[in-house]
KOLRO-430298 format. One line per 8 residues: number of its first residue (from 0); for each residue x, z, y negated of C-alpha. Coordinates in nm, 3 decimals. Example, Ala and Ser with C-alpha at 12.3 -4.5 7.8 and 13.67 -1.06 7.14 Angstrom:
BEGIN
0> 1.230:0.780:0.450 | 1.367:0.714:0.106
//
This chain:
BEGIN
0> 0.335:1.503:-0.977 | 0.632:1.708:-0.864 | 0.907:1.632:-0.618 | 0.895:1.842:-0.304 | 1.171:2.075:-0.416 | 0.988:2.195:-0.728 | 0.837:2.543:-0.715 | 0.600:2.755:-0.917
8> 0.597:3.131:-0.938 | 0.275:3.297:-0.826 | -0.032:3.164:-0.650 | -0.180:2.871:-0.841 | -0.546:2.916:-0.750 | -0.677:2.685:-1.021 | -0.442:2.404:-0.924 | -0.520:2.437:-0.553
16> -0.895:2.447:-0.625 | -0.866:2.124:-0.821 | -0.669:1.956:-0.541 | -0.921:2.062:-0.276 | -1.227:1.976:-0.488 | -1.121:1.613:-0.527 | -1.121:1.562:-0.152 | -0.962:1.262:0.013
24> -0.912:1.082:-0.318 | -0.704:1.358:-0.477 | -0.351:1.264:-0.582 | -0.083:1.420:-0.358 | 0.065:1.715:-0.549 | 0.411:1.647:-0.408 | 0.578:1.327:-0.296 | 0.848:1.275:-0.034
32> 1.018:0.980:0.129 | 0.994:0.604:0.061 | 1.341:0.601:-0.089 | 1.411:0.241:0.012 | 1.094:0.124:-0.163 | 1.181:0.285:-0.494 | 1.539:0.161:-0.474 | 1.408:-0.190:-0.415
40> 1.180:-0.177:-0.719 | 1.462:-0.036:-0.933 | 1.684:-0.323:-0.822 | 1.412:-0.573:-0.917 | 1.387:-0.416:-1.262 | 1.764:-0.436:-1.311 | 1.770:-0.799:-1.205 | 1.500:-0.896:-1.453
48> 1.654:-0.730:-1.759 | 1.894:-0.896:-2.000 | 2.049:-0.631:-2.229 | 2.119:-0.879:-2.508 | 1.784:-1.055:-2.544 | 1.530:-0.854:-2.349 | 1.460:-1.175:-2.159 | 1.566:-1.277:-1.813
56> 1.308:-1.437:-1.589 | 1.495:-1.375:-1.264 | 1.301:-1.546:-0.982 | 1.194:-1.384:-0.657 | 1.163:-1.026:-0.781 | 0.827:-0.965:-0.612 | 0.796:-0.667:-0.381 | 0.526:-0.647:-0.113
64> 0.415:-0.304:0.013 | 0.190:-0.354:0.314 | 0.054:-0.119:0.574 | -0.256:0.019:0.740 | -0.525:0.213:0.552 | -0.394:0.562:0.485 | -0.026:0.472:0.490 | 0.020:0.591:0.131
72> 0.054:0.263:-0.060 | -0.159:0.377:-0.354 | 0.037:0.703:-0.369 | 0.360:0.504:-0.397 | 0.225:0.311:-0.697 | 0.109:0.635:-0.858 | 0.449:0.793:-0.800 | 0.622:0.485:-0.937
80> 0.429:0.523:-1.260 | 0.490:0.898:-1.274 | 0.864:0.856:-1.227 | 0.875:0.603:-1.508 | 0.693:0.848:-1.737 | 0.934:1.126:-1.647 | 1.238:0.900:-1.687 | 1.122:0.795:-2.034
88> 1.160:1.157:-2.142 | 1.520:1.165:-2.016 | 1.698:0.836:-2.096 | 1.979:0.769:-1.851 | 2.194:0.557:-2.080 | 2.263:0.300:-1.806 | 2.175:0.008:-2.032 | 1.837:-0.068:-1.875
96> 1.535:0.070:-2.062 | 1.285:0.266:-1.855 | 1.033:0.013:-1.725 | 0.668:0.019:-1.822 | 0.447:0.037:-1.512 | 0.111:-0.140:-1.521 | -0.098:-0.044:-1.217 | -0.411:-0.254:-1.160
104> -0.664:-0.272:-0.878 | -0.747:-0.615:-0.741 | -1.117:-0.533:-0.764 | -1.095:-0.552:-1.144 | -0.899:-0.879:-1.150 | -1.102:-1.199:-1.161 | -0.871:-1.412:-1.369 | -0.550:-1.415:-1.577
112> -0.717:-1.240:-1.868 | -0.763:-0.929:-1.653 | -0.385:-0.901:-1.629 | -0.294:-1.029:-1.975 | -0.530:-0.787:-2.148 | -0.390:-0.466:-1.995 | -0.039:-0.611:-2.022 | -0.077:-0.650:-2.398
120> -0.166:-0.284:-2.428 | 0.130:-0.162:-2.223 | 0.389:-0.389:-2.389 | 0.328:-0.269:-2.744 | 0.056:-0.004:-2.743 | -0.144:0.024:-3.062 | -0.002:-0.293:-3.222 | -0.263:-0.470:-3.434
128> -0.162:-0.833:-3.455 | -0.455:-0.929:-3.674 | -0.769:-1.133:-3.613 | -0.612:-1.473:-3.684 | -0.319:-1.412:-3.446 | -0.556:-1.282:-3.178 | -0.763:-1.599:-3.205 | -0.453:-1.815:-3.165
136> -0.362:-1.620:-2.852 | -0.715:-1.652:-2.714 | -0.733:-2.026:-2.766 | -0.382:-2.078:-2.631 | -0.470:-1.878:-2.320 | -0.783:-2.087:-2.270 | -0.576:-2.406:-2.277 | -0.328:-2.261:-2.033
144> -0.568:-2.112:-1.782 | -0.890:-2.309:-1.834 | -1.085:-2.003:-1.950 | -1.410:-2.002:-2.143 | -1.397:-2.048:-2.522 | -1.695:-1.943:-2.736 | -1.919:-1.927:-2.430 | -1.845:-2.285:-2.322
152> -1.665:-2.366:-2.002 | -1.298:-2.425:-2.063 | -1.127:-2.744:-1.960 | -0.882:-2.767:-1.674 | -0.541:-2.612:-1.741 | -0.343:-2.836:-1.975 | -0.067:-3.017:-1.777 | 0.151:-2.991:-2.087
160> 0.157:-2.615:-2.033 | 0.322:-2.615:-1.691 | 0.639:-2.457:-1.832 | 0.428:-2.168:-1.956 | 0.545:-2.187:-2.314 | 0.207:-2.052:-2.423 | 0.262:-1.738:-2.217 | 0.593:-1.675:-2.395
168> 0.428:-1.749:-2.730 | 0.161:-1.496:-2.648 | 0.421:-1.227:-2.587 | 0.618:-1.340:-2.890 | 0.313:-1.294:-3.109 | 0.295:-0.934:-3.007 | 0.667:-0.862:-3.023 | 0.743:-1.074:-3.332
176> 0.975:-1.293:-3.125 | 1.194:-1.008:-3.005 | 1.088:-1.028:-2.640 | 0.983:-0.719:-2.453 | 1.131:-0.382:-2.546 | 1.159:-0.287:-2.179 | 1.103:-0.439:-1.835 | 0.745:-0.434:-1.710
184> 0.637:-0.388:-1.349 | 0.296:-0.538:-1.281 | 0.168:-0.350:-0.974 | -0.155:-0.461:-0.807 | -0.318:-0.232:-0.552 | -0.548:-0.357:-0.272 | -0.378:-0.694:-0.311 | -0.508:-0.819:0.025
192> -0.836:-0.890:-0.157 | -0.672:-1.162:-0.368 | -0.792:-1.465:-0.173 | -0.724:-1.741:-0.427 | -0.548:-2.062:-0.337 | -0.228:-2.168:-0.511 | -0.418:-2.373:-0.774 | -0.635:-2.089:-0.903
200> -0.555:-1.982:-1.262 | -0.476:-1.628:-1.146 | -0.240:-1.762:-0.881 | -0.070:-1.972:-1.149 | -0.010:-1.662:-1.359 | 0.136:-1.471:-1.064 | 0.349:-1.772:-0.973 | 0.509:-1.786:-1.314
208> 0.590:-1.415:-1.300 | 0.727:-1.444:-0.947 | 0.930:-1.759:-1.023 | 1.076:-1.612:-1.342 | 0.948:-1.894:-1.562 | 0.831:-1.658:-1.834 | 1.194:-1.580:-1.923 | 1.067:-1.225:-1.966
216> 1.166:-0.909:-1.775 | 0.861:-0.894:-1.549 | 0.857:-0.780:-1.187 | 0.560:-0.798:-0.954 | 0.460:-0.541:-0.689 | 0.170:-0.617:-0.455 | 0.039:-0.333:-0.238 | -0.216:-0.393:0.035
224> -0.302:-0.419:0.400 | -0.099:-0.587:0.670 | -0.166:-0.946:0.561 | -0.072:-0.899:0.195 | 0.245:-1.106:0.230 | 0.039:-1.389:0.380 | -0.205:-1.362:0.088 | 0.084:-1.383:-0.156
232> 0.224:-1.691:0.015 | -0.122:-1.850:0.010 | -0.125:-1.805:-0.369 | 0.205:-1.988:-0.395 | 0.446:-1.693:-0.409 | 0.693:-1.823:-0.156 | 1.061:-1.778:-0.230 | 1.233:-1.444:-0.239
240> 0.952:-1.213:-0.133 | 1.080:-0.869:-0.032 | 0.844:-0.707:0.218 | 0.831:-0.333:0.279 | 0.615:-0.223:0.575 | 0.469:0.118:0.487 | 0.414:0.345:0.785 | 0.461:0.709:0.887
248> 0.690:0.959:0.720 | 1.003:1.044:0.915 | 1.003:1.337:1.155 | 1.363:1.292:1.264 | 1.604:1.582:1.267 | 1.806:1.572:0.946 | 1.539:1.359:0.779 | 1.224:1.556:0.846
256> 1.004:1.436:0.560 | 0.696:1.602:0.709 | 0.851:1.949:0.691 | 0.976:1.868:0.341 | 0.620:1.775:0.239 | 0.461:2.092:0.379 | 0.727:2.315:0.221 | 0.688:2.134:-0.109
264> 0.312:2.181:-0.095 | 0.351:2.556:-0.045 | 0.603:2.583:-0.329 | 0.390:2.375:-0.563 | 0.090:2.605:-0.529 | 0.287:2.929:-0.500 | 0.215:2.991:-0.133 | 0.470:3.197:0.064
272> 0.518:3.045:0.413 | 0.753:3.322:0.532 | 0.670:3.417:0.889 | 0.428:3.125:0.929 | 0.676:2.840:0.965 | 0.601:2.784:1.334 | 0.226:2.773:1.268 | 0.278:2.520:0.992
280> 0.490:2.303:1.222 | 0.218:2.319:1.488 | -0.041:2.226:1.226 | 0.154:1.923:1.104 | 0.279:1.795:1.442 | -0.045:1.617:1.554 | -0.048:1.427:1.223 | 0.246:1.224:1.356
288> 0.379:1.175:1.005 | 0.077:0.964:0.906 | 0.018:1.020:0.530 | -0.364:1.019:0.545 | -0.366:1.273:0.829 | -0.119:1.491:0.643 | -0.324:1.471:0.326 | -0.646:1.570:0.503
296> -0.462:1.846:0.689 | -0.332:1.986:0.359 | -0.685:1.970:0.217 | -0.813:2.191:0.499 | -0.510:2.417:0.479 | -0.570:2.450:0.104 | -0.932:2.551:0.154 | -0.831:2.823:0.399
304> -0.554:2.940:0.166 | -0.809:2.975:-0.113 | -1.037:3.179:0.112 | -0.741:3.405:0.192 | -0.648:3.436:-0.179 | -0.313:3.270:-0.109 | -0.206:3.514:0.165 | -0.111:3.295:0.463
312> -0.092:3.599:0.691 | -0.472:3.622:0.661 | -0.545:3.260:0.750 | -0.769:3.172:1.042 | -0.515:2.935:1.194 | -0.741:2.834:1.481 | -1.000:2.716:1.231 | -0.738:2.532:1.025
320> -0.613:2.346:1.331 | -0.965:2.263:1.443 | -1.058:2.127:1.100 | -0.744:1.912:1.097 | -0.829:1.771:1.440 | -1.184:1.692:1.326 | -1.053:1.513:1.017 | -0.831:1.292:1.234
328> -1.121:1.204:1.462 | -1.341:1.128:1.162 | -1.071:0.895:1.029 | -1.056:0.707:1.360 | -1.435:0.676:1.372 | -1.431:0.523:1.024 | -1.152:0.284:1.114 | -1.326:0.165:1.430
336> -1.535:-0.123:1.301 | -1.853:-0.257:1.469 | -1.648:-0.559:1.579 | -1.394:-0.332:1.748 | -1.671:-0.132:1.917 | -1.837:-0.445:2.054 | -1.499:-0.559:2.192 | -1.379:-0.212:2.287
344> -1.241:-0.310:2.629 | -1.049:-0.598:2.476 | -0.912:-0.367:2.206 | -0.816:-0.105:2.464 | -0.633:-0.365:2.673 | -0.437:-0.484:2.371 | -0.353:-0.132:2.256 | -0.235:-0.044:2.606
352> 0.019:-0.326:2.583 | 0.155:-0.277:2.231 | 0.419:-0.022:2.134 | 0.390:0.284:1.917 | 0.577:0.314:1.585 | 0.889:0.468:1.742 | 0.895:0.248:2.052 | 1.153:-0.034:2.056
360> 0.869:-0.271:2.145 | 0.800:-0.528:2.410 | 0.791:-0.853:2.212 | 0.422:-0.925:2.274 | 0.241:-1.220:2.118 | -0.091:-1.050:2.042 | -0.279:-1.376:1.990 | -0.172:-1.503:2.334
368> -0.252:-1.165:2.484 | -0.607:-1.169:2.342 | -0.666:-1.512:2.490 | -0.522:-1.414:2.827 | -0.741:-1.105:2.853 | -1.052:-1.306:2.767 | -0.971:-1.563:3.036 | -0.895:-1.301:3.301
376> -1.222:-1.108:3.268 | -1.547:-1.296:3.312 | -1.901:-1.186:3.222 | -1.785:-0.871:3.040 | -1.903:-0.854:2.677 | -1.661:-0.574:2.597 | -1.372:-0.804:2.685 | -1.491:-1.090:2.462
384> -1.372:-1.160:2.110 | -1.632:-1.071:1.845 | -1.874:-1.354:1.784 | -1.741:-1.602:1.530 | -1.385:-1.471:1.546 | -1.081:-1.652:1.682 | -0.792:-1.456:1.828 | -0.600:-1.501:1.500
392> -0.898:-1.361:1.305 | -0.932:-1.061:1.533 | -0.560:-0.984:1.509 | -0.593:-0.983:1.131 | -0.901:-0.760:1.161 | -0.717:-0.509:1.382 | -0.437:-0.505:1.127 | -0.682:-0.436:0.845
400> -0.838:-0.150:1.039 | -0.499:0.013:1.097 | -0.487:-0.041:1.473 | -0.188:-0.274:1.441 | 0.099:-0.297:1.197 | 0.337:-0.590:1.155 | 0.701:-0.481:1.145 | 0.987:-0.651:0.964
408> 1.082:-0.827:1.288 | 0.728:-0.978:1.297 | 0.631:-0.776:1.605 | 0.309:-0.575:1.610 | 0.289:-0.204:1.685 | 0.025:0.062:1.652 | 0.136:0.275:1.355 | -0.037:0.594:1.478
416> 0.014:0.693:1.844 | -0.300:0.907:1.857 | -0.511:0.619:1.721 | -0.372:0.400:1.997 | -0.467:0.664:2.254 | -0.812:0.701:2.098 | -0.884:0.327:2.117 | -0.757:0.300:2.475
424> -0.973:0.590:2.590 | -1.272:0.456:2.394 | -1.236:0.139:2.602 | -1.238:0.337:2.925 | -0.874:0.272:3.016 | -0.583:0.497:3.106 | -0.339:0.528:2.810 | -0.044:0.581:3.047
432> -0.066:0.256:3.243 | 0.011:-0.095:3.128 | -0.123:-0.428:3.253 | 0.128:-0.694:3.343 | 0.179:-0.985:3.104 | 0.035:-1.330:3.172 | 0.247:-1.538:3.408 | 0.467:-1.800:3.248
440> 0.281:-2.084:3.423 | -0.021:-2.001:3.213 | -0.220:-1.820:3.484 | -0.314:-1.468:3.392 | -0.170:-1.184:3.598 | -0.330:-0.910:3.391 | -0.441:-0.616:3.601 | -0.729:-0.433:3.444
//
């Protein structure tokens, strides 16, 4: 992956064809923004590293990246790994070795062994510690985490192991007692799917990393949907969590990351945007800085550029814009769940009250608002909560679907203005009017 300022000479047809062929899952060819996130992870790495022993165990170095589907969380983890690879080729000499980045998906993690296994390979790749040493590690891990040994169910975790000495011994076996040669960032994508309680063996492993009890330079990054921090706290990761809400790229003057991205895309594939800058701005504007929209827009733009053999003067710009608009609508259709459709009037009423990403906000308690709307409208299925869901459950569901996003100040906003408009209109309401809030005496004064 290249930074947005990198350029290539000549039209890179093969590269653009590969990017387009991989569709929505293709890795972004350029990366912009998210500076505060990377600085935060770098700071965590520095805090965990001891230059004399390679051990530290600094507590509270966990970073949470949470946001709606399509906010670019997976791309951040990919870029984090790529930057580490690039930095390893150019040592900085600042005293902190380049960290090793282990990126895992929660879908492949059922227990501690699913982290310890890949971790062993990234700490000292290719090291053969021998069959006898491996067996000692396996048995020790079974005592610590209550895993299966020789096909038999393991016992409960040994209370003597609460200080996690076995974990340190495991690492010591691999590193011959020298600790880790570099800090390691354990990054878990789709972390909202980790639904273990704080007594689960996997939670215990994450707790010891988060609390610094390993005395090893390990930092934890959890990336997921809007309730990822709550999931982490439920697993016992409580003190010192640093939460980064991931939302749109900046479109502000002087920090226009969207323009930087589009220019970087053109440079990366050898496309000359001269004379087409205004058309490119018009193409990107409806994306509202939302990473998924921008990615899909660039996919369509790339297909048209291929058809025009890289000559942007020959593009059918009307078709490009239409395809981008269709991709946004398709995204909203996918994000509108059956539960949201059945409660579309309720959703529309909520969305009409909440702020957009750039709005200072109106301090709304969404749970109270959901209840007030239900009480104010009788005999209207579209205004009822989905069957089996409480207001708290539906708020979490709307957050998962990308309709709402929790900000640092704990307020909820819609991260994509056009999605907000779409949901309001789907519920048959006017996006430009707002109902009044419930009266303070508890009686609803909502005007529908």
